[in-house]
Chimera marker file (.cmm) of the C-alpha trace (Angstrom):
<marker_set name="trace">
<marker id="1" x="18.214" y="72.591" z="184.141" r="1" g="1" b="0" radius="0.5"/>
<marker id="2" x="14.432" y="73.774" z="182.715" r="1" g="1" b="0" radius="0.5"/>
<marker id="3" x="12.406" y="71.659" z="181.034" r="1" g="1" b="0" radius="0.5"/>
<marker id="4" x="12.372" y="72.773" z="177.413" r="1" g="1" b="0" radius="0.5"/>
<marker id="5" x="8.643" y="71.470" z="176.916" r="1" g="1" b="0" radius="0.5"/>
<marker id="6" x="6.994" y="73.902" z="180.045" r="1" g="1" b="0" radius="0.5"/>
<marker id="7" x="7.915" y="74.143" z="183.174" r="1" g="1" b="0" radius="0.5"/>
<marker id="8" x="5.739" y="72.714" z="186.079" r="1" g="1" b="0" radius="0.5"/>
<marker id="9" x="4.267" y="75.598" z="186.597" r="1" g="1" b="0" radius="0.5"/>
<marker id="10" x="2.373" y="76.344" z="182.829" r="1" g="1" b="0" radius="0.5"/>
<marker id="11" x="2.378" y="72.812" z="183.305" r="1" g="1" b="0" radius="0.5"/>
<marker id="12" x="-0.224" y="72.553" z="185.915" r="1" g="1" b="0" radius="0.5"/>
<marker id="13" x="-2.065" y="75.753" z="184.565" r="1" g="1" b="0" radius="0.5"/>
<marker id="14" x="-2.761" y="74.166" z="181.894" r="1" g="1" b="0" radius="0.5"/>
<marker id="15" x="-4.323" y="70.752" z="183.809" r="1" g="1" b="0" radius="0.5"/>
<marker id="16" x="-6.511" y="73.642" z="185.647" r="1" g="1" b="0" radius="0.5"/>
<marker id="17" x="-8.488" y="73.919" z="182.502" r="1" g="1" b="0" radius="0.5"/>
<marker id="18" x="-12.181" y="72.414" z="182.558" r="1" g="1" b="0" radius="0.5"/>
<marker id="19" x="-12.191" y="69.091" z="180.756" r="1" g="1" b="0" radius="0.5"/>
<marker id="20" x="-14.475" y="67.832" z="178.710" r="1" g="1" b="0" radius="0.5"/>
<marker id="21" x="-14.986" y="64.027" z="179.455" r="1" g="1" b="0" radius="0.5"/>
<marker id="22" x="-15.910" y="62.340" z="176.113" r="1" g="1" b="0" radius="0.5"/>
<marker id="23" x="-15.633" y="59.634" z="173.701" r="1" g="1" b="0" radius="0.5"/>
<marker id="24" x="-14.726" y="60.948" z="170.029" r="1" g="1" b="0" radius="0.5"/>
<marker id="25" x="-12.754" y="59.214" z="167.606" r="1" g="1" b="0" radius="0.5"/>
<marker id="26" x="-9.911" y="61.066" z="165.849" r="1" g="1" b="0" radius="0.5"/>
<marker id="27" x="-6.372" y="60.730" z="164.014" r="1" g="1" b="0" radius="0.5"/>
<marker id="28" x="-3.321" y="61.445" z="165.494" r="1" g="1" b="0" radius="0.5"/>
<marker id="29" x="-0.052" y="62.100" z="163.506" r="1" g="1" b="0" radius="0.5"/>
<marker id="30" x="3.525" y="62.090" z="163.902" r="1" g="1" b="0" radius="0.5"/>
<marker id="31" x="4.909" y="64.322" z="161.427" r="1" g="1" b="0" radius="0.5"/>
<marker id="32" x="8.573" y="62.790" z="162.389" r="1" g="1" b="0" radius="0.5"/>
<marker id="33" x="7.789" y="59.486" z="161.521" r="1" g="1" b="0" radius="0.5"/>
<marker id="34" x="5.125" y="60.111" z="158.510" r="1" g="1" b="0" radius="0.5"/>
<marker id="35" x="2.703" y="57.779" z="160.178" r="1" g="1" b="0" radius="0.5"/>
<marker id="36" x="-1.441" y="58.145" z="161.071" r="1" g="1" b="0" radius="0.5"/>
<marker id="37" x="-2.873" y="56.588" z="163.641" r="1" g="1" b="0" radius="0.5"/>
<marker id="38" x="-6.977" y="55.726" z="164.563" r="1" g="1" b="0" radius="0.5"/>
<marker id="39" x="-7.261" y="56.962" z="168.456" r="1" g="1" b="0" radius="0.5"/>
<marker id="40" x="-10.041" y="57.297" z="171.109" r="1" g="1" b="0" radius="0.5"/>
<marker id="41" x="-10.159" y="61.016" z="172.854" r="1" g="1" b="0" radius="0.5"/>
<marker id="42" x="-11.463" y="60.178" z="176.553" r="1" g="1" b="0" radius="0.5"/>
<marker id="43" x="-11.114" y="64.006" z="177.833" r="1" g="1" b="0" radius="0.5"/>
<marker id="44" x="-10.807" y="67.364" z="175.850" r="1" g="1" b="0" radius="0.5"/>
<marker id="45" x="-9.820" y="71.171" z="176.997" r="1" g="1" b="0" radius="0.5"/>
<marker id="46" x="-8.868" y="73.985" z="175.412" r="1" g="1" b="0" radius="0.5"/>
<marker id="47" x="-5.105" y="73.207" z="176.131" r="1" g="1" b="0" radius="0.5"/>
<marker id="48" x="-4.851" y="69.624" z="175.055" r="1" g="1" b="0" radius="0.5"/>
<marker id="49" x="-6.473" y="65.846" z="175.614" r="1" g="1" b="0" radius="0.5"/>
<marker id="50" x="-5.955" y="62.676" z="176.679" r="1" g="1" b="0" radius="0.5"/>
<marker id="51" x="-6.448" y="59.709" z="174.712" r="1" g="1" b="0" radius="0.5"/>
<marker id="52" x="-6.024" y="55.762" z="174.202" r="1" g="1" b="0" radius="0.5"/>
<marker id="53" x="-3.313" y="55.393" z="171.762" r="1" g="1" b="0" radius="0.5"/>
<marker id="54" x="-2.093" y="51.649" z="170.794" r="1" g="1" b="0" radius="0.5"/>
<marker id="55" x="1.531" y="52.602" z="170.586" r="1" g="1" b="0" radius="0.5"/>
<marker id="56" x="4.631" y="53.524" z="172.284" r="1" g="1" b="0" radius="0.5"/>
<marker id="57" x="5.750" y="57.362" z="171.964" r="1" g="1" b="0" radius="0.5"/>
<marker id="58" x="8.431" y="59.567" z="173.526" r="1" g="1" b="0" radius="0.5"/>
<marker id="59" x="7.092" y="62.719" z="175.654" r="1" g="1" b="0" radius="0.5"/>
<marker id="60" x="8.098" y="65.671" z="174.046" r="1" g="1" b="0" radius="0.5"/>
<marker id="61" x="7.559" y="64.337" z="170.507" r="1" g="1" b="0" radius="0.5"/>
<marker id="62" x="5.519" y="66.587" z="168.167" r="1" g="1" b="0" radius="0.5"/>
<marker id="63" x="2.747" y="65.216" z="167.199" r="1" g="1" b="0" radius="0.5"/>
<marker id="64" x="-1.046" y="66.371" z="165.335" r="1" g="1" b="0" radius="0.5"/>
<marker id="65" x="-4.654" y="65.499" z="165.670" r="1" g="1" b="0" radius="0.5"/>
<marker id="66" x="-7.425" y="65.703" z="163.664" r="1" g="1" b="0" radius="0.5"/>
<marker id="67" x="-10.445" y="66.298" z="165.505" r="1" g="1" b="0" radius="0.5"/>
<marker id="68" x="-13.313" y="66.820" z="163.794" r="1" g="1" b="0" radius="0.5"/>
<marker id="69" x="-15.456" y="70.067" z="163.417" r="1" g="1" b="0" radius="0.5"/>
<marker id="70" x="-12.293" y="71.844" z="164.187" r="1" g="1" b="0" radius="0.5"/>
<marker id="71" x="-9.347" y="70.326" z="162.048" r="1" g="1" b="0" radius="0.5"/>
<marker id="72" x="-5.576" y="69.524" z="162.530" r="1" g="1" b="0" radius="0.5"/>
<marker id="73" x="-4.299" y="70.495" z="165.867" r="1" g="1" b="0" radius="0.5"/>
<marker id="74" x="-0.223" y="70.675" z="166.350" r="1" g="1" b="0" radius="0.5"/>
<marker id="75" x="1.010" y="70.027" z="169.653" r="1" g="1" b="0" radius="0.5"/>
<marker id="76" x="3.400" y="67.688" z="171.514" r="1" g="1" b="0" radius="0.5"/>
<marker id="77" x="3.031" y="64.570" z="174.108" r="1" g="1" b="0" radius="0.5"/>
<marker id="78" x="3.428" y="65.754" z="177.258" r="1" g="1" b="0" radius="0.5"/>
<marker id="79" x="2.802" y="62.246" z="179.417" r="1" g="1" b="0" radius="0.5"/>
<marker id="80" x="2.852" y="59.226" z="178.677" r="1" g="1" b="0" radius="0.5"/>
<marker id="81" x="1.256" y="56.336" z="180.472" r="1" g="1" b="0" radius="0.5"/>
<marker id="82" x="0.550" y="52.304" z="179.483" r="1" g="1" b="0" radius="0.5"/>
<marker id="83" x="-1.990" y="52.821" z="176.190" r="1" g="1" b="0" radius="0.5"/>
<marker id="84" x="-2.786" y="56.443" z="177.051" r="1" g="1" b="0" radius="0.5"/>
<marker id="85" x="-1.084" y="59.884" z="176.576" r="1" g="1" b="0" radius="0.5"/>
<marker id="86" x="-1.439" y="63.421" z="176.683" r="1" g="1" b="0" radius="0.5"/>
<marker id="87" x="-1.316" y="65.788" z="174.558" r="1" g="1" b="0" radius="0.5"/>
<marker id="88" x="-0.478" y="70.034" z="175.071" r="1" g="1" b="0" radius="0.5"/>
<marker id="89" x="-1.450" y="71.700" z="171.890" r="1" g="1" b="0" radius="0.5"/>
<marker id="90" x="0.323" y="74.694" z="170.495" r="1" g="1" b="0" radius="0.5"/>
<marker id="91" x="-2.397" y="76.884" z="170.440" r="1" g="1" b="0" radius="0.5"/>
<marker id="92" x="-5.536" y="77.077" z="172.729" r="1" g="1" b="0" radius="0.5"/>
<marker id="93" x="-9.298" y="75.667" z="170.914" r="1" g="1" b="0" radius="0.5"/>
<marker id="94" x="-12.830" y="75.611" z="171.536" r="1" g="1" b="0" radius="0.5"/>
<marker id="95" x="-13.182" y="72.521" z="172.763" r="1" g="1" b="0" radius="0.5"/>
<marker id="96" x="-16.987" y="72.629" z="172.438" r="1" g="1" b="0" radius="0.5"/>
<marker id="97" x="-16.480" y="72.600" z="168.723" r="1" g="1" b="0" radius="0.5"/>
<marker id="98" x="-15.189" y="68.885" z="168.949" r="1" g="1" b="0" radius="0.5"/>
<marker id="99" x="-19.052" y="68.361" z="170.092" r="1" g="1" b="0" radius="0.5"/>
<marker id="100" x="-20.830" y="69.890" z="166.950" r="1" g="1" b="0" radius="0.5"/>
<marker id="101" x="-22.678" y="67.489" z="164.671" r="1" g="1" b="0" radius="0.5"/>
<marker id="102" x="-20.654" y="66.825" z="161.345" r="1" g="1" b="0" radius="0.5"/>
<marker id="103" x="-22.591" y="67.329" z="158.456" r="1" g="1" b="0" radius="0.5"/>
<marker id="104" x="-25.801" y="67.914" z="159.174" r="1" g="1" b="0" radius="0.5"/>
<marker id="105" x="-27.912" y="69.938" z="156.903" r="1" g="1" b="0" radius="0.5"/>
<marker id="106" x="-31.104" y="71.886" z="157.570" r="1" g="1" b="0" radius="0.5"/>
<marker id="107" x="-33.648" y="69.656" z="154.377" r="1" g="1" b="0" radius="0.5"/>
<marker id="108" x="-35.792" y="72.353" z="153.241" r="1" g="1" b="0" radius="0.5"/>
<marker id="109" x="-39.834" y="70.889" z="153.193" r="1" g="1" b="0" radius="0.5"/>
<marker id="110" x="-40.851" y="70.593" z="149.188" r="1" g="1" b="0" radius="0.5"/>
<marker id="111" x="-43.888" y="73.526" z="148.223" r="1" g="1" b="0" radius="0.5"/>
<marker id="112" x="-46.178" y="70.644" z="147.932" r="1" g="1" b="0" radius="0.5"/>
<marker id="113" x="-45.535" y="69.258" z="151.365" r="1" g="1" b="0" radius="0.5"/>
<marker id="114" x="-46.187" y="72.640" z="153.063" r="1" g="1" b="0" radius="0.5"/>
<marker id="115" x="-49.560" y="72.459" z="151.632" r="1" g="1" b="0" radius="0.5"/>
<marker id="116" x="-50.700" y="69.132" z="153.351" r="1" g="1" b="0" radius="0.5"/>
<marker id="117" x="-49.039" y="70.617" z="156.472" r="1" g="1" b="0" radius="0.5"/>
<marker id="118" x="-50.788" y="73.399" z="156.229" r="1" g="1" b="0" radius="0.5"/>
<marker id="119" x="-53.969" y="73.201" z="158.952" r="1" g="1" b="0" radius="0.5"/>
<marker id="120" x="-55.177" y="76.334" z="157.961" r="1" g="1" b="0" radius="0.5"/>
<marker id="121" x="-55.273" y="75.584" z="154.194" r="1" g="1" b="0" radius="0.5"/>
<marker id="122" x="-58.453" y="73.900" z="153.105" r="1" g="1" b="0" radius="0.5"/>
<marker id="123" x="-57.999" y="69.992" z="151.987" r="1" g="1" b="0" radius="0.5"/>
<marker id="124" x="-57.998" y="69.263" z="148.027" r="1" g="1" b="0" radius="0.5"/>
<marker id="125" x="-57.672" y="65.436" z="149.268" r="1" g="1" b="0" radius="0.5"/>
<marker id="126" x="-60.676" y="63.222" z="148.691" r="1" g="1" b="0" radius="0.5"/>
<marker id="127" x="-62.065" y="60.430" z="150.897" r="1" g="1" b="0" radius="0.5"/>
<marker id="128" x="-62.495" y="57.309" z="148.798" r="1" g="1" b="0" radius="0.5"/>
<link id1="1" id2="2" r="1" g="1" b="0" radius="0.2"/>
<link id1="2" id2="3" r="1" g="1" b="0" radius="0.2"/>
<link id1="3" id2="4" r="1" g="1" b="0" radius="0.2"/>
<link id1="4" id2="5" r="1" g="1" b="0" radius="0.2"/>
<link id1="5" id2="6" r="1" g="1" b="0" radius="0.2"/>
<link id1="6" id2="7" r="1" g="1" b="0" radius="0.2"/>
<link id1="7" id2="8" r="1" g="1" b="0" radius="0.2"/>
<link id1="8" id2="9" r="1" g="1" b="0" radius="0.2"/>
<link id1="9" id2="10" r="1" g="1" b="0" radius="0.2"/>
<link id1="10" id2="11" r="1" g="1" b="0" radius="0.2"/>
<link id1="11" id2="12" r="1" g="1" b="0" radius="0.2"/>
<link id1="12" id2="13" r="1" g="1" b="0" radius="0.2"/>
<link id1="13" id2="14" r="1" g="1" b="0" radius="0.2"/>
<link id1="14" id2="15" r="1" g="1" b="0" radius="0.2"/>
<link id1="15" id2="16" r="1" g="1" b="0" radius="0.2"/>
<link id1="16" id2="17" r="1" g="1" b="0" radius="0.2"/>
<link id1="17" id2="18" r="1" g="1" b="0" radius="0.2"/>
<link id1="18" id2="19" r="1" g="1" b="0" radius="0.2"/>
<link id1="19" id2="20" r="1" g="1" b="0" radius="0.2"/>
<link id1="20" id2="21" r="1" g="1" b="0" radius="0.2"/>
<link id1="21" id2="22" r="1" g="1" b="0" radius="0.2"/>
<link id1="22" id2="23" r="1" g="1" b="0" radius="0.2"/>
<link id1="23" id2="24" r="1" g="1" b="0" radius="0.2"/>
<link id1="24" id2="25" r="1" g="1" b="0" radius="0.2"/>
<link id1="25" id2="26" r="1" g="1" b="0" radius="0.2"/>
<link id1="26" id2="27" r="1" g="1" b="0" radius="0.2"/>
<link id1="27" id2="28" r="1" g="1" b="0" radius="0.2"/>
<link id1="28" id2="29" r="1" g="1" b="0" radius="0.2"/>
<link id1="29" id2="30" r="1" g="1" b="0" radius="0.2"/>
<link id1="30" id2="31" r="1" g="1" b="0" radius="0.2"/>
<link id1="31" id2="32" r="1" g="1" b="0" radius="0.2"/>
<link id1="32" id2="33" r="1" g="1" b="0" radius="0.2"/>
<link id1="33" id2="34" r="1" g="1" b="0" radius="0.2"/>
<link id1="34" id2="35" r="1" g="1" b="0" radius="0.2"/>
<link id1="35" id2="36" r="1" g="1" b="0" radius="0.2"/>
<link id1="36" id2="37" r="1" g="1" b="0" radius="0.2"/>
<link id1="37" id2="38" r="1" g="1" b="0" radius="0.2"/>
<link id1="38" id2="39" r="1" g="1" b="0" radius="0.2"/>
<link id1="39" id2="40" r="1" g="1" b="0" radius="0.2"/>
<link id1="40" id2="41" r="1" g="1" b="0" radius="0.2"/>
<link id1="41" id2="42" r="1" g="1" b="0" radius="0.2"/>
<link id1="42" id2="43" r="1" g="1" b="0" radius="0.2"/>
<link id1="43" id2="44" r="1" g="1" b="0" radius="0.2"/>
<link id1="44" id2="45" r="1" g="1" b="0" radius="0.2"/>
<link id1="45" id2="46" r="1" g="1" b="0" radius="0.2"/>
<link id1="46" id2="47" r="1" g="1" b="0" radius="0.2"/>
<link id1="47" id2="48" r="1" g="1" b="0" radius="0.2"/>
<link id1="48" id2="49" r="1" g="1" b="0" radius="0.2"/>
<link id1="49" id2="50" r="1" g="1" b="0" radius="0.2"/>
<link id1="50" id2="51" r="1" g="1" b="0" radius="0.2"/>
<link id1="51" id2="52" r="1" g="1" b="0" radius="0.2"/>
<link id1="52" id2="53" r="1" g="1" b="0" radius="0.2"/>
<link id1="53" id2="54" r="1" g="1" b="0" radius="0.2"/>
<link id1="54" id2="55" r="1" g="1" b="0" radius="0.2"/>
<link id1="55" id2="56" r="1" g="1" b="0" radius="0.2"/>
<link id1="56" id2="57" r="1" g="1" b="0" radius="0.2"/>
<link id1="57" id2="58" r="1" g="1" b="0" radius="0.2"/>
<link id1="58" id2="59" r="1" g="1" b="0" radius="0.2"/>
<link id1="59" id2="60" r="1" g="1" b="0" radius="0.2"/>
<link id1="60" id2="61" r="1" g="1" b="0" radius="0.2"/>
<link id1="61" id2="62" r="1" g="1" b="0" radius="0.2"/>
<link id1="62" id2="63" r="1" g="1" b="0" radius="0.2"/>
<link id1="63" id2="64" r="1" g="1" b="0" radius="0.2"/>
<link id1="64" id2="65" r="1" g="1" b="0" radius="0.2"/>
<link id1="65" id2="66" r="1" g="1" b="0" radius="0.2"/>
<link id1="66" id2="67" r="1" g="1" b="0" radius="0.2"/>
<link id1="67" id2="68" r="1" g="1" b="0" radius="0.2"/>
<link id1="68" id2="69" r="1" g="1" b="0" radius="0.2"/>
<link id1="69" id2="70" r="1" g="1" b="0" radius="0.2"/>
<link id1="70" id2="71" r="1" g="1" b="0" radius="0.2"/>
<link id1="71" id2="72" r="1" g="1" b="0" radius="0.2"/>
<link id1="72" id2="73" r="1" g="1" b="0" radius="0.2"/>
<link id1="73" id2="74" r="1" g="1" b="0" radius="0.2"/>
<link id1="74" id2="75" r="1" g="1" b="0" radius="0.2"/>
<link id1="75" id2="76" r="1" g="1" b="0" radius="0.2"/>
<link id1="76" id2="77" r="1" g="1" b="0" radius="0.2"/>
<link id1="77" id2="78" r="1" g="1" b="0" radius="0.2"/>
<link id1="78" id2="79" r="1" g="1" b="0" radius="0.2"/>
<link id1="79" id2="80" r="1" g="1" b="0" radius="0.2"/>
<link id1="80" id2="81" r="1" g="1" b="0" radius="0.2"/>
<link id1="81" id2="82" r="1" g="1" b="0" radius="0.2"/>
<link id1="82" id2="83" r="1" g="1" b="0" radius="0.2"/>
<link id1="83" id2="84" r="1" g="1" b="0" radius="0.2"/>
<link id1="84" id2="85" r="1" g="1" b="0" radius="0.2"/>
<link id1="85" id2="86" r="1" g="1" b="0" radius="0.2"/>
<link id1="86" id2="87" r="1" g="1" b="0" radius="0.2"/>
<link id1="87" id2="88" r="1" g="1" b="0" radius="0.2"/>
<link id1="88" id2="89" r="1" g="1" b="0" radius="0.2"/>
<link id1="89" id2="90" r="1" g="1" b="0" radius="0.2"/>
<link id1="90" id2="91" r="1" g="1" b="0" radius="0.2"/>
<link id1="91" id2="92" r="1" g="1" b="0" radius="0.2"/>
<link id1="92" id2="93" r="1" g="1" b="0" radius="0.2"/>
<link id1="93" id2="94" r="1" g="1" b="0" radius="0.2"/>
<link id1="94" id2="95" r="1" g="1" b="0" radius="0.2"/>
<link id1="95" id2="96" r="1" g="1" b="0" radius="0.2"/>
<link id1="96" id2="97" r="1" g="1" b="0" radius="0.2"/>
<link id1="97" id2="98" r="1" g="1" b="0" radius="0.2"/>
<link id1="98" id2="99" r="1" g="1" b="0" radius="0.2"/>
<link id1="99" id2="100" r="1" g="1" b="0" radius="0.2"/>
<link id1="100" id2="101" r="1" g="1" b="0" radius="0.2"/>
<link id1="101" id2="102" r="1" g="1" b="0" radius="0.2"/>
<link id1="102" id2="103" r="1" g="1" b="0" radius="0.2"/>
<link id1="103" id2="104" r="1" g="1" b="0" radius="0.2"/>
<link id1="104" id2="105" r="1" g="1" b="0" radius="0.2"/>
<link id1="105" id2="106" r="1" g="1" b="0" radius="0.2"/>
<link id1="106" id2="107" r="1" g="1" b="0" radius="0.2"/>
<link id1="107" id2="108" r="1" g="1" b="0" radius="0.2"/>
<link id1="108" id2="109" r="1" g="1" b="0" radius="0.2"/>
<link id1="109" id2="110" r="1" g="1" b="0" radius="0.2"/>
<link id1="110" id2="111" r="1" g="1" b="0" radius="0.2"/>
<link id1="111" id2="112" r="1" g="1" b="0" radius="0.2"/>
<link id1="112" id2="113" r="1" g="1" b="0" radius="0.2"/>
<link id1="113" id2="114" r="1" g="1" b="0" radius="0.2"/>
<link id1="114" id2="115" r="1" g="1" b="0" radius="0.2"/>
<link id1="115" id2="116" r="1" g="1" b="0" radius="0.2"/>
<link id1="116" id2="117" r="1" g="1" b="0" radius="0.2"/>
<link id1="117" id2="118" r="1" g="1" b="0" radius="0.2"/>
<link id1="118" id2="119" r="1" g="1" b="0" radius="0.2"/>
<link id1="119" id2="120" r="1" g="1" b="0" radius="0.2"/>
<link id1="120" id2="121" r="1" g="1" b="0" radius="0.2"/>
<link id1="121" id2="122" r="1" g="1" b="0" radius="0.2"/>
<link id1="122" id2="123" r="1" g="1" b="0" radius="0.2"/>
<link id1="123" id2="124" r="1" g="1" b="0" radius="0.2"/>
<link id1="124" id2="125" r="1" g="1" b="0" radius="0.2"/>
<link id1="125" id2="126" r="1" g="1" b="0" radius="0.2"/>
<link id1="126" id2="127" r="1" g="1" b="0" radius="0.2"/>
<link id1="127" id2="128" r="1" g="1" b="0" radius="0.2"/>
</marker_set>
């Protein structure tokens, strides 16, 4: 009987994808239970992730995870071990997007400071 989630070959192919090791916080949601938890992501690839989760979950359970700079991603629990789990995404992501800084804005220098920082402009400052 085939595994309704994935065949062994498909799982092995997904696990073969490049994984980035990192430490990243995210919010994990269990749609069937209506529960959310903060988790720590330990590695991430286009097809899934490994996270530290302080709750018991069942293999195959549907989940959604909110990764910064990416948003909510749906998937299912691919494997479970003590305190950790693997999530296989329903659709591939770009894992590099999770490393992008959040909320950074390039500040524009006000005109009066630009004049002070311009070495070609004559100085209008007086020494006392």
